[in-house]
PDB file with SEQRES, HELIX, SHEET and CRYST1 records, atoms N, CA, C and O in Angstrom:
SEQRES   1 A   79  UNK UNK UNK UNK UNK UNK UNK UNK UNK UNK UNK UNK UNK          
SEQRES   2 A   79  UNK UNK UNK UNK UNK UNK UNK UNK UNK UNK UNK UNK UNK          
SEQRES   3 A   79  UNK UNK UNK UNK UNK UNK UNK UNK UNK UNK UNK UNK UNK          
SEQRES   4 A   79  UNK UNK UNK UNK UNK UNK UNK UNK UNK UNK UNK UNK UNK          
SEQRES   5 A   79  UNK UNK UNK UNK UNK UNK UNK UNK UNK UNK UNK UNK UNK          
SEQRES   6 A   79  UNK UNK UNK UNK UNK UNK UNK UNK UNK UNK UNK UNK UNK          
SEQRES   7 A   79  UNK                                                          
HELIX    1 AA1 UNK A   11  UNK A   23  1                                  13    
HELIX    2 AA2 UNK A   45  UNK A   48  1                                   4    
HELIX    3 AA3 UNK A   53  UNK A   72  1                                  20    
SHEET    1 AA1 2 UNK A   2  UNK A   5  0                                        
SHEET    2 AA1 2 UNK A  30  UNK A  33  1                                        
CRYST1    1.000    1.000    1.000  90.00  90.00  90.00 P 1           1          
ATOM      1  N   UNK A   1       1.542  16.847   2.083  1.00  0.00           N  
ATOM      2  CA  UNK A   1       2.375  15.639   2.131  1.00  0.00           C  
ATOM      3  C   UNK A   1       1.547  14.501   2.620  1.00  0.00           C  
ATOM      4  O   UNK A   1       1.053  14.594   3.744  1.00  0.00           O  
ATOM      5  N   UNK A   2       1.345  13.458   1.911  1.00  0.00           N  
ATOM      6  CA  UNK A   2       0.583  12.333   2.353  1.00  0.00           C  
ATOM      7  C   UNK A   2       1.510  11.058   2.375  1.00  0.00           C  
ATOM      8  O   UNK A   2       2.151  10.734   1.375  1.00  0.00           O  
ATOM      9  N   UNK A   3       1.554  10.357   3.540  1.00  0.00           N  
ATOM     10  CA  UNK A   3       2.360   9.164   3.508  1.00  0.00           C  
ATOM     11  C   UNK A   3       1.469   8.086   4.193  1.00  0.00           C  
ATOM     12  O   UNK A   3       0.703   8.323   5.127  1.00  0.00           O  
ATOM     13  N   UNK A   4       1.656   6.918   3.635  1.00  0.00           N  
ATOM     14  CA  UNK A   4       0.949   5.720   4.098  1.00  0.00           C  
ATOM     15  C   UNK A   4       1.957   4.424   3.774  1.00  0.00           C  
ATOM     16  O   UNK A   4       3.065   4.606   3.271  1.00  0.00           O  
ATOM     17  N   UNK A   5       1.514   3.258   4.075  1.00  0.00           N  
ATOM     18  CA  UNK A   5       2.258   2.202   3.854  1.00  0.00           C  
ATOM     19  C   UNK A   5       1.268   0.965   3.589  1.00  0.00           C  
ATOM     20  O   UNK A   5       0.128   0.936   4.053  1.00  0.00           O  
ATOM     21  N   UNK A   6       1.802  -0.023   2.820  1.00  0.00           N  
ATOM     22  CA  UNK A   6       0.847  -1.108   2.595  1.00  0.00           C  
ATOM     23  C   UNK A   6       0.500  -1.775   3.897  1.00  0.00           C  
ATOM     24  O   UNK A   6      -0.401  -2.610   3.813  1.00  0.00           O  
ATOM     25  N   UNK A   7       1.003  -1.588   5.023  1.00  0.00           N  
ATOM     26  CA  UNK A   7       0.610  -2.121   6.389  1.00  0.00           C  
ATOM     27  C   UNK A   7      -0.343  -1.231   7.143  1.00  0.00           C  
ATOM     28  O   UNK A   7      -0.885  -1.646   8.168  1.00  0.00           O  
ATOM     29  N   UNK A   8      -0.580   0.050   6.645  1.00  0.00           N  
ATOM     30  CA  UNK A   8      -1.390   0.803   7.351  1.00  0.00           C  
ATOM     31  C   UNK A   8      -2.891   0.555   6.978  1.00  0.00           C  
ATOM     32  O   UNK A   8      -3.325   0.424   5.833  1.00  0.00           O  
ATOM     33  N   UNK A   9      -3.631   0.511   8.181  1.00  0.00           N  
ATOM     34  CA  UNK A   9      -5.092   0.268   8.028  1.00  0.00           C  
ATOM     35  C   UNK A   9      -5.752   1.403   7.380  1.00  0.00           C  
ATOM     36  O   UNK A   9      -6.852   1.168   6.880  1.00  0.00           O  
ATOM     37  N   UNK A  10      -5.284   2.591   7.298  1.00  0.00           N  
ATOM     38  CA  UNK A  10      -6.006   3.655   6.784  1.00  0.00           C  
ATOM     39  C   UNK A  10      -5.433   3.926   5.304  1.00  0.00           C  
ATOM     40  O   UNK A  10      -5.650   5.005   4.754  1.00  0.00           O  
ATOM     41  N   UNK A  11      -4.752   2.988   4.732  1.00  0.00           N  
ATOM     42  CA  UNK A  11      -4.102   3.185   3.411  1.00  0.00           C  
ATOM     43  C   UNK A  11      -5.284   3.477   2.409  1.00  0.00           C  
ATOM     44  O   UNK A  11      -5.172   4.448   1.660  1.00  0.00           O  
ATOM     45  N   UNK A  12      -6.401   2.694   2.357  1.00  0.00           N  
ATOM     46  CA  UNK A  12      -7.521   3.064   1.376  1.00  0.00           C  
ATOM     47  C   UNK A  12      -7.920   4.512   1.409  1.00  0.00           C  
ATOM     48  O   UNK A  12      -8.133   5.143   0.374  1.00  0.00           O  
ATOM     49  N   UNK A  13      -8.020   5.033   2.616  1.00  0.00           N  
ATOM     50  CA  UNK A  13      -8.408   6.438   2.698  1.00  0.00           C  
ATOM     51  C   UNK A  13      -7.418   7.444   2.291  1.00  0.00           C  
ATOM     52  O   UNK A  13      -7.729   8.500   1.740  1.00  0.00           O  
ATOM     53  N   UNK A  14      -6.311   7.118   2.554  1.00  0.00           N  
ATOM     54  CA  UNK A  14      -5.136   7.976   2.037  1.00  0.00           C  
ATOM     55  C   UNK A  14      -5.097   8.029   0.556  1.00  0.00           C  
ATOM     56  O   UNK A  14      -4.936   9.101  -0.027  1.00  0.00           O  
ATOM     57  N   UNK A  15      -5.254   6.805  -0.121  1.00  0.00           N  
ATOM     58  CA  UNK A  15      -5.196   6.724  -1.472  1.00  0.00           C  
ATOM     59  C   UNK A  15      -6.306   7.354  -2.103  1.00  0.00           C  
ATOM     60  O   UNK A  15      -6.205   7.957  -3.171  1.00  0.00           O  
ATOM     61  N   UNK A  16      -7.454   7.215  -1.406  1.00  0.00           N  
ATOM     62  CA  UNK A  16      -8.785   8.008  -2.036  1.00  0.00           C  
ATOM     63  C   UNK A  16      -8.488   9.415  -2.030  1.00  0.00           C  
ATOM     64  O   UNK A  16      -8.700  10.087  -3.039  1.00  0.00           O  
ATOM     65  N   UNK A  17      -7.954   9.984  -0.842  1.00  0.00           N  
ATOM     66  CA  UNK A  17      -7.649  11.459  -0.760  1.00  0.00           C  
ATOM     67  C   UNK A  17      -6.594  11.841  -1.737  1.00  0.00           C  
ATOM     68  O   UNK A  17      -6.689  12.909  -2.341  1.00  0.00           O  
ATOM     69  N   UNK A  18      -5.586  11.026  -1.932  1.00  0.00           N  
ATOM     70  CA  UNK A  18      -4.611  11.438  -2.919  1.00  0.00           C  
ATOM     71  C   UNK A  18      -5.279  11.607  -4.342  1.00  0.00           C  
ATOM     72  O   UNK A  18      -5.042  12.613  -5.010  1.00  0.00           O  
ATOM     73  N   UNK A  19      -6.135  10.585  -4.802  1.00  0.00           N  
ATOM     74  CA  UNK A  19      -6.737  10.733  -5.939  1.00  0.00           C  
ATOM     75  C   UNK A  19      -7.642  12.006  -6.141  1.00  0.00           C  
ATOM     76  O   UNK A  19      -7.693  12.605  -7.216  1.00  0.00           O  
ATOM     77  N   UNK A  20      -8.316  12.351  -5.076  1.00  0.00           N  
ATOM     78  CA  UNK A  20      -9.100  13.642  -5.089  1.00  0.00           C  
ATOM     79  C   UNK A  20      -8.202  14.852  -5.301  1.00  0.00           C  
ATOM     80  O   UNK A  20      -8.512  15.766  -6.065  1.00  0.00           O  
ATOM     81  N   UNK A  21      -7.039  14.818  -4.568  1.00  0.00           N  
ATOM     82  CA  UNK A  21      -6.144  16.035  -4.684  1.00  0.00           C  
ATOM     83  C   UNK A  21      -5.654  16.082  -6.080  1.00  0.00           C  
ATOM     84  O   UNK A  21      -5.567  17.154  -6.678  1.00  0.00           O  
ATOM     85  N   UNK A  22      -5.304  14.852  -6.662  1.00  0.00           N  
ATOM     86  CA  UNK A  22      -4.790  14.873  -8.117  1.00  0.00           C  
ATOM     87  C   UNK A  22      -5.978  15.430  -9.049  1.00  0.00           C  
ATOM     88  O   UNK A  22      -5.800  16.313  -9.888  1.00  0.00           O  
ATOM     89  N   UNK A  23      -7.099  14.861  -8.819  1.00  0.00           N  
ATOM     90  CA  UNK A  23      -8.320  15.271  -9.755  1.00  0.00           C  
ATOM     91  C   UNK A  23      -8.560  16.812  -9.724  1.00  0.00           C  
ATOM     92  O   UNK A  23      -8.998  17.438 -10.688  1.00  0.00           O  
ATOM     93  N   UNK A  24      -8.254  17.319  -8.611  1.00  0.00           N  
ATOM     94  CA  UNK A  24      -8.610  18.850  -8.319  1.00  0.00           C  
ATOM     95  C   UNK A  24      -7.302  19.549  -8.493  1.00  0.00           C  
ATOM     96  O   UNK A  24      -7.209  20.715  -8.112  1.00  0.00           O  
ATOM     97  N   UNK A  25      -6.309  18.954  -9.022  1.00  0.00           N  
ATOM     98  CA  UNK A  25      -5.057  19.890  -9.251  1.00  0.00           C  
ATOM     99  C   UNK A  25      -4.292  20.457  -8.090  1.00  0.00           C  
ATOM    100  O   UNK A  25      -3.532  21.422  -8.173  1.00  0.00           O  
ATOM    101  N   UNK A  26      -4.569  19.744  -6.948  1.00  0.00           N  
ATOM    102  CA  UNK A  26      -3.925  20.235  -5.744  1.00  0.00           C  
ATOM    103  C   UNK A  26      -2.401  19.809  -5.722  1.00  0.00           C  
ATOM    104  O   UNK A  26      -2.107  18.621  -5.858  1.00  0.00           O  
ATOM    105  N   UNK A  27      -1.547  20.666  -5.572  1.00  0.00           N  
ATOM    106  CA  UNK A  27      -0.098  20.282  -5.436  1.00  0.00           C  
ATOM    107  C   UNK A  27       0.084  19.402  -4.141  1.00  0.00           C  
ATOM    108  O   UNK A  27      -0.352  19.783  -3.055  1.00  0.00           O  
ATOM    109  N   UNK A  28       0.677  18.337  -4.289  1.00  0.00           N  
ATOM    110  CA  UNK A  28       0.940  17.487  -3.122  1.00  0.00           C  
ATOM    111  C   UNK A  28       2.028  16.422  -3.470  1.00  0.00           C  
ATOM    112  O   UNK A  28       2.461  16.316  -4.617  1.00  0.00           O  
ATOM    113  N   UNK A  29       2.429  15.682  -2.497  1.00  0.00           N  
ATOM    114  CA  UNK A  29       3.309  14.667  -2.603  1.00  0.00           C  
ATOM    115  C   UNK A  29       2.761  13.470  -1.887  1.00  0.00           C  
ATOM    116  O   UNK A  29       2.318  13.558  -0.742  1.00  0.00           O  
ATOM    117  N   UNK A  30       2.795  12.332  -2.579  1.00  0.00           N  
ATOM    118  CA  UNK A  30       2.106  11.050  -1.936  1.00  0.00           C  
ATOM    119  C   UNK A  30       3.207   9.994  -1.940  1.00  0.00           C  
ATOM    120  O   UNK A  30       3.819   9.671  -2.958  1.00  0.00           O  
ATOM    121  N   UNK A  31       3.417   9.474  -0.715  1.00  0.00           N  
ATOM    122  CA  UNK A  31       4.445   8.309  -0.603  1.00  0.00           C  
ATOM    123  C   UNK A  31       3.672   7.158   0.108  1.00  0.00           C  
ATOM    124  O   UNK A  31       2.933   7.324   1.078  1.00  0.00           O  
ATOM    125  N   UNK A  32       3.929   6.012  -0.481  1.00  0.00           N  
ATOM    126  CA  UNK A  32       3.332   4.699  -0.013  1.00  0.00           C  
ATOM    127  C   UNK A  32       4.564   3.770   0.182  1.00  0.00           C  
ATOM    128  O   UNK A  32       5.300   3.411  -0.737  1.00  0.00           O  
ATOM    129  N   UNK A  33       4.697   3.432   1.463  1.00  0.00           N  
ATOM    130  CA  UNK A  33       5.880   2.460   1.716  1.00  0.00           C  
ATOM    131  C   UNK A  33       5.447   1.059   1.398  1.00  0.00           C  
ATOM    132  O   UNK A  33       4.372   0.667   1.852  1.00  0.00           O  
ATOM    133  N   UNK A  34       6.180   0.276   0.666  1.00  0.00           N  
ATOM    134  CA  UNK A  34       5.736  -1.066   0.413  1.00  0.00           C  
ATOM    135  C   UNK A  34       5.849  -1.952   1.691  1.00  0.00           C  
ATOM    136  O   UNK A  34       6.367  -1.568   2.740  1.00  0.00           O  
ATOM    137  N   UNK A  35       5.295  -3.203   1.477  1.00  0.00           N  
ATOM    138  CA  UNK A  35       5.470  -4.223   2.591  1.00  0.00           C  
ATOM    139  C   UNK A  35       6.954  -4.428   2.812  1.00  0.00           C  
ATOM    140  O   UNK A  35       7.753  -4.391   1.877  1.00  0.00           O  
ATOM    141  N   UNK A  36       7.281  -4.632   3.986  1.00  0.00           N  
ATOM    142  CA  UNK A  36       8.759  -4.844   4.328  1.00  0.00           C  
ATOM    143  C   UNK A  36       8.755  -6.249   5.056  1.00  0.00           C  
ATOM    144  O   UNK A  36       7.928  -6.510   5.930  1.00  0.00           O  
ATOM    145  N   UNK A  37       9.653  -7.069   4.673  1.00  0.00           N  
ATOM    146  CA  UNK A  37       9.795  -8.360   5.166  1.00  0.00           C  
ATOM    147  C   UNK A  37      10.344  -8.325   6.612  1.00  0.00           C  
ATOM    148  O   UNK A  37      10.059  -9.230   7.396  1.00  0.00           O  
ATOM    149  N   UNK A  38      11.086  -7.344   6.951  1.00  0.00           N  
ATOM    150  CA  UNK A  38      11.632  -7.251   8.315  1.00  0.00           C  
ATOM    151  C   UNK A  38      10.717  -6.601   9.359  1.00  0.00           C  
ATOM    152  O   UNK A  38      10.826  -6.965  10.530  1.00  0.00           O  
ATOM    153  N   UNK A  39       9.867  -5.710   9.033  1.00  0.00           N  
ATOM    154  CA  UNK A  39       9.035  -5.130  10.004  1.00  0.00           C  
ATOM    155  C   UNK A  39       7.771  -4.551   9.355  1.00  0.00           C  
ATOM    156  O   UNK A  39       7.797  -4.305   8.149  1.00  0.00           O  
ATOM    157  N   UNK A  40       6.734  -4.332  10.035  1.00  0.00           N  
ATOM    158  CA  UNK A  40       5.396  -3.758   9.617  1.00  0.00           C  
ATOM    159  C   UNK A  40       5.619  -2.259   9.805  1.00  0.00           C  
ATOM    160  O   UNK A  40       6.297  -1.821  10.735  1.00  0.00           O  
ATOM    161  N   UNK A  41       5.006  -1.464   8.864  1.00  0.00           N  
ATOM    162  CA  UNK A  41       5.043  -0.052   8.985  1.00  0.00           C  
ATOM    163  C   UNK A  41       3.508   0.417   9.172  1.00  0.00           C  
ATOM    164  O   UNK A  41       2.869   0.869   8.222  1.00  0.00           O  
ATOM    165  N   UNK A  42       2.982   0.282  10.424  1.00  0.00           N  
ATOM    166  CA  UNK A  42       1.583   0.630  10.596  1.00  0.00           C  
ATOM    167  C   UNK A  42       1.381   2.052  10.582  1.00  0.00           C  
ATOM    168  O   UNK A  42       2.301   2.846  10.383  1.00  0.00           O  
ATOM    169  N   UNK A  43       0.090   2.409  10.807  1.00  0.00           N  
ATOM    170  CA  UNK A  43      -0.283   3.841  10.757  1.00  0.00           C  
ATOM    171  C   UNK A  43       0.585   4.633  11.899  1.00  0.00           C  
ATOM    172  O   UNK A  43       0.786   4.122  13.001  1.00  0.00           O  
ATOM    173  N   UNK A  44       1.010   5.743  11.589  1.00  0.00           N  
ATOM    174  CA  UNK A  44       1.925   6.584  12.359  1.00  0.00           C  
ATOM    175  C   UNK A  44       3.308   5.931  12.749  1.00  0.00           C  
ATOM    176  O   UNK A  44       3.914   6.287  13.760  1.00  0.00           O  
ATOM    177  N   UNK A  45       3.730   5.047  11.973  1.00  0.00           N  
ATOM    178  CA  UNK A  45       4.932   4.322  12.228  1.00  0.00           C  
ATOM    179  C   UNK A  45       6.057   5.487  12.451  1.00  0.00           C  
ATOM    180  O   UNK A  45       6.873   5.355  13.363  1.00  0.00           O  
ATOM    181  N   UNK A  46       6.078   6.523  11.676  1.00  0.00           N  
ATOM    182  CA  UNK A  46       7.127   7.460  11.767  1.00  0.00           C  
ATOM    183  C   UNK A  46       7.208   8.285  13.106  1.00  0.00           C  
ATOM    184  O   UNK A  46       8.251   8.809  13.498  1.00  0.00           O  
ATOM    185  N   UNK A  47       5.900   8.356  13.825  1.00  0.00           N  
ATOM    186  CA  UNK A  47       5.865   8.974  15.066  1.00  0.00           C  
ATOM    187  C   UNK A  47       6.163   7.924  16.148  1.00  0.00           C  
ATOM    188  O   UNK A  47       6.918   8.225  17.072  1.00  0.00           O  
ATOM    189  N   UNK A  48       5.640   6.785  16.082  1.00  0.00           N  
ATOM    190  CA  UNK A  48       5.739   5.743  17.062  1.00  0.00           C  
ATOM    191  C   UNK A  48       7.134   5.149  17.172  1.00  0.00           C  
ATOM    192  O   UNK A  48       7.608   4.724  18.226  1.00  0.00           O  
ATOM    193  N   UNK A  49       7.770   5.154  15.962  1.00  0.00           N  
ATOM    194  CA  UNK A  49       9.207   4.623  15.866  1.00  0.00           C  
ATOM    195  C   UNK A  49      10.144   5.531  15.220  1.00  0.00           C  
ATOM    196  O   UNK A  49      10.683   5.168  14.175  1.00  0.00           O  
ATOM    197  N   UNK A  50      10.425   6.793  15.777  1.00  0.00           N  
ATOM    198  CA  UNK A  50      11.159   7.695  15.106  1.00  0.00           C  
ATOM    199  C   UNK A  50      12.599   7.345  14.708  1.00  0.00           C  
ATOM    200  O   UNK A  50      13.214   7.932  13.817  1.00  0.00           O  
ATOM    201  N   UNK A  51      13.088   6.323  15.457  1.00  0.00           N  
ATOM    202  CA  UNK A  51      14.471   5.799  15.182  1.00  0.00           C  
ATOM    203  C   UNK A  51      14.648   4.952  13.980  1.00  0.00           C  
ATOM    204  O   UNK A  51      15.764   4.761  13.496  1.00  0.00           O  
ATOM    205  N   UNK A  52      13.607   4.463  13.514  1.00  0.00           N  
ATOM    206  CA  UNK A  52      13.598   3.491  12.227  1.00  0.00           C  
ATOM    207  C   UNK A  52      14.096   4.437  11.163  1.00  0.00           C  
ATOM    208  O   UNK A  52      13.843   5.641  11.202  1.00  0.00           O  
ATOM    209  N   UNK A  53      14.867   3.823  10.137  1.00  0.00           N  
ATOM    210  CA  UNK A  53      15.305   4.534   8.930  1.00  0.00           C  
ATOM    211  C   UNK A  53      14.144   5.007   8.162  1.00  0.00           C  
ATOM    212  O   UNK A  53      14.132   6.138   7.676  1.00  0.00           O  
ATOM    213  N   UNK A  54      13.123   4.144   8.027  1.00  0.00           N  
ATOM    214  CA  UNK A  54      11.943   4.619   7.203  1.00  0.00           C  
ATOM    215  C   UNK A  54      11.226   5.930   7.894  1.00  0.00           C  
ATOM    216  O   UNK A  54      10.717   6.830   7.226  1.00  0.00           O  
ATOM    217  N   UNK A  55      11.258   5.906   9.191  1.00  0.00           N  
ATOM    218  CA  UNK A  55      10.594   7.100   9.890  1.00  0.00           C  
ATOM    219  C   UNK A  55      11.500   8.325   9.731  1.00  0.00           C  
ATOM    220  O   UNK A  55      11.018   9.444   9.559  1.00  0.00           O  
ATOM    221  N   UNK A  56      12.870   8.091   9.792  1.00  0.00           N  
ATOM    222  CA  UNK A  56      13.655   9.298   9.553  1.00  0.00           C  
ATOM    223  C   UNK A  56      13.498   9.910   8.176  1.00  0.00           C  
ATOM    224  O   UNK A  56      13.414  11.121   7.967  1.00  0.00           O  
ATOM    225  N   UNK A  57      13.465   8.924   7.226  1.00  0.00           N  
ATOM    226  CA  UNK A  57      13.334   9.410   5.809  1.00  0.00           C  
ATOM    227  C   UNK A  57      11.941  10.111   5.733  1.00  0.00           C  
ATOM    228  O   UNK A  57      11.870  11.242   5.253  1.00  0.00           O  
ATOM    229  N   UNK A  58      10.858   9.480   6.186  1.00  0.00           N  
ATOM    230  CA  UNK A  58       9.502  10.044   6.065  1.00  0.00           C  
ATOM    231  C   UNK A  58       9.452  11.399   6.675  1.00  0.00           C  
ATOM    232  O   UNK A  58       8.925  12.322   6.054  1.00  0.00           O  
ATOM    233  N   UNK A  59       9.998  11.583   7.922  1.00  0.00           N  
ATOM    234  CA  UNK A  59       9.868  12.804   8.618  1.00  0.00           C  
ATOM    235  C   UNK A  59      10.777  13.801   7.997  1.00  0.00           C  
ATOM    236  O   UNK A  59      10.481  14.992   8.086  1.00  0.00           O  
ATOM    237  N   UNK A  60      11.926  13.406   7.334  1.00  0.00           N  
ATOM    238  CA  UNK A  60      12.765  14.484   6.668  1.00  0.00           C  
ATOM    239  C   UNK A  60      12.046  14.946   5.407  1.00  0.00           C  
ATOM    240  O   UNK A  60      12.026  16.138   5.098  1.00  0.00           O  
ATOM    241  N   UNK A  61      11.448  13.988   4.671  1.00  0.00           N  
ATOM    242  CA  UNK A  61      10.707  14.384   3.442  1.00  0.00           C  
ATOM    243  C   UNK A  61       9.529  15.262   3.757  1.00  0.00           C  
ATOM    244  O   UNK A  61       9.185  16.163   2.992  1.00  0.00           O  
ATOM    245  N   UNK A  62       8.926  15.004   4.859  1.00  0.00           N  
ATOM    246  CA  UNK A  62       7.635  15.836   5.304  1.00  0.00           C  
ATOM    247  C   UNK A  62       8.102  17.281   5.652  1.00  0.00           C  
ATOM    248  O   UNK A  62       7.477  18.275   5.283  1.00  0.00           O  
ATOM    249  N   UNK A  63       9.260  17.328   6.398  1.00  0.00           N  
ATOM    250  CA  UNK A  63       9.776  18.723   6.657  1.00  0.00           C  
ATOM    251  C   UNK A  63      10.208  19.423   5.507  1.00  0.00           C  
ATOM    252  O   UNK A  63       9.964  20.621   5.364  1.00  0.00           O  
ATOM    253  N   UNK A  64      10.952  18.626   4.522  1.00  0.00           N  
ATOM    254  CA  UNK A  64      11.347  19.370   3.266  1.00  0.00           C  
ATOM    255  C   UNK A  64      10.109  19.772   2.460  1.00  0.00           C  
ATOM    256  O   UNK A  64      10.082  20.841   1.849  1.00  0.00           O  
ATOM    257  N   UNK A  65       9.117  18.938   2.460  1.00  0.00           N  
ATOM    258  CA  UNK A  65       7.982  19.464   1.717  1.00  0.00           C  
ATOM    259  C   UNK A  65       7.351  20.751   2.239  1.00  0.00           C  
ATOM    260  O   UNK A  65       6.985  21.622   1.450  1.00  0.00           O  
ATOM    261  N   UNK A  66       7.213  20.889   3.633  1.00  0.00           N  
ATOM    262  CA  UNK A  66       6.687  22.010   4.267  1.00  0.00           C  
ATOM    263  C   UNK A  66       7.652  23.218   4.042  1.00  0.00           C  
ATOM    264  O   UNK A  66       7.207  24.336   3.779  1.00  0.00           O  
ATOM    265  N   UNK A  67       8.917  22.970   4.147  1.00  0.00           N  
ATOM    266  CA  UNK A  67       9.916  24.057   3.944  1.00  0.00           C  
ATOM    267  C   UNK A  67       9.758  24.680   2.585  1.00  0.00           C  
ATOM    268  O   UNK A  67       9.790  25.899   2.418  1.00  0.00           O  
ATOM    269  N   UNK A  68       9.587  23.809   1.623  1.00  0.00           N  
ATOM    270  CA  UNK A  68       9.445  24.333   0.242  1.00  0.00           C  
ATOM    271  C   UNK A  68       8.170  25.104   0.052  1.00  0.00           C  
ATOM    272  O   UNK A  68       8.143  26.188  -0.529  1.00  0.00           O  
ATOM    273  N   UNK A  69       7.041  24.469   0.596  1.00  0.00           N  
ATOM    274  CA  UNK A  69       5.683  25.248   0.530  1.00  0.00           C  
ATOM    275  C   UNK A  69       5.774  26.445   1.167  1.00  0.00           C  
ATOM    276  O   UNK A  69       5.238  27.408   0.619  1.00  0.00           O  
ATOM    277  N   UNK A  70       6.432  26.625   2.385  1.00  0.00           N  
ATOM    278  CA  UNK A  70       6.525  27.863   3.099  1.00  0.00           C  
ATOM    279  C   UNK A  70       7.391  28.897   2.534  1.00  0.00           C  
ATOM    280  O   UNK A  70       7.157  30.099   2.658  1.00  0.00           O  
ATOM    281  N   UNK A  71       8.433  28.391   1.888  1.00  0.00           N  
ATOM    282  CA  UNK A  71       9.401  29.353   1.213  1.00  0.00           C  
ATOM    283  C   UNK A  71       8.747  29.959  -0.033  1.00  0.00           C  
ATOM    284  O   UNK A  71       9.042  31.080  -0.448  1.00  0.00           O  
ATOM    285  N   UNK A  72       7.845  29.159  -0.602  1.00  0.00           N  
ATOM    286  CA  UNK A  72       7.166  29.582  -1.789  1.00  0.00           C  
ATOM    287  C   UNK A  72       6.093  30.753  -1.372  1.00  0.00           C  
ATOM    288  O   UNK A  72       5.812  31.644  -2.175  1.00  0.00           O  
ATOM    289  N   UNK A  73       5.524  30.690  -0.084  1.00  0.00           N  
ATOM    290  CA  UNK A  73       4.573  31.631   0.335  1.00  0.00           C  
ATOM    291  C   UNK A  73       5.209  32.666   1.225  1.00  0.00           C  
ATOM    292  O   UNK A  73       4.462  33.486   1.759  1.00  0.00           O  
ATOM    293  N   UNK A  74       6.464  32.717   1.436  1.00  0.00           N  
ATOM    294  CA  UNK A  74       7.199  33.671   2.250  1.00  0.00           C  
ATOM    295  C   UNK A  74       7.213  33.389   3.652  1.00  0.00           C  
ATOM    296  O   UNK A  74       7.676  34.211   4.443  1.00  0.00           O  
ATOM    297  N   UNK A  75       6.698  32.190   4.059  1.00  0.00           N  
ATOM    298  CA  UNK A  75       6.729  31.751   5.522  1.00  0.00           C  
ATOM    299  C   UNK A  75       7.961  31.112   5.775  1.00  0.00           C  
ATOM    300  O   UNK A  75       8.657  30.745   4.829  1.00  0.00           O  
ATOM    301  N   UNK A  76       8.352  30.917   7.089  1.00  0.00           N  
ATOM    302  CA  UNK A  76       9.521  30.195   7.473  1.00  0.00           C  
ATOM    303  C   UNK A  76       9.258  29.068   8.378  1.00  0.00           C  
ATOM    304  O   UNK A  76       8.481  29.240   9.316  1.00  0.00           O  
ATOM    305  N   UNK A  77       9.875  27.833   8.176  1.00  0.00           N  
ATOM    306  CA  UNK A  77       9.670  26.733   8.964  1.00  0.00           C  
ATOM    307  C   UNK A  77      11.168  26.434   9.558  1.00  0.00           C  
ATOM    308  O   UNK A  77      12.166  26.520   8.843  1.00  0.00           O  
ATOM    309  N   UNK A  78      11.214  26.099  10.843  1.00  0.00           N  
ATOM    310  CA  UNK A  78      12.488  25.797  11.470  1.00  0.00           C  
ATOM    311  C   UNK A  78      12.302  24.415  12.039  1.00  0.00           C  
ATOM    312  O   UNK A  78      11.180  23.935  12.203  1.00  0.00           O  
ATOM    313  N   UNK A  79      13.456  23.759  12.349  1.00  0.00           N  
ATOM    314  CA  UNK A  79      13.343  22.380  12.860  1.00  0.00           C  
ATOM    315  C   UNK A  79      14.352  21.500  12.243  1.00  0.00           C  
ATOM    316  O   UNK A  79      14.405  20.310  12.553  1.00  0.00           O  
TER     317      UNK A  79                                                      
END                                                                             
């Protein structure tokens, strides 16, 4: 699961990595949050500001991704 935003200084690296994953057929999810007029979403916004709605959605989607991946492999994720 890759997440970035238009405000993230590392967005070019995340985008390049996502392209490599796609080229090599690696199953993944990529999310890029657009610019927001109300606030910036910088690198690790979802960790630094866990109370923001965007952070909650990002963290929930990340957890869902890993739950699905682990259930497919027989592993268990709690949280």
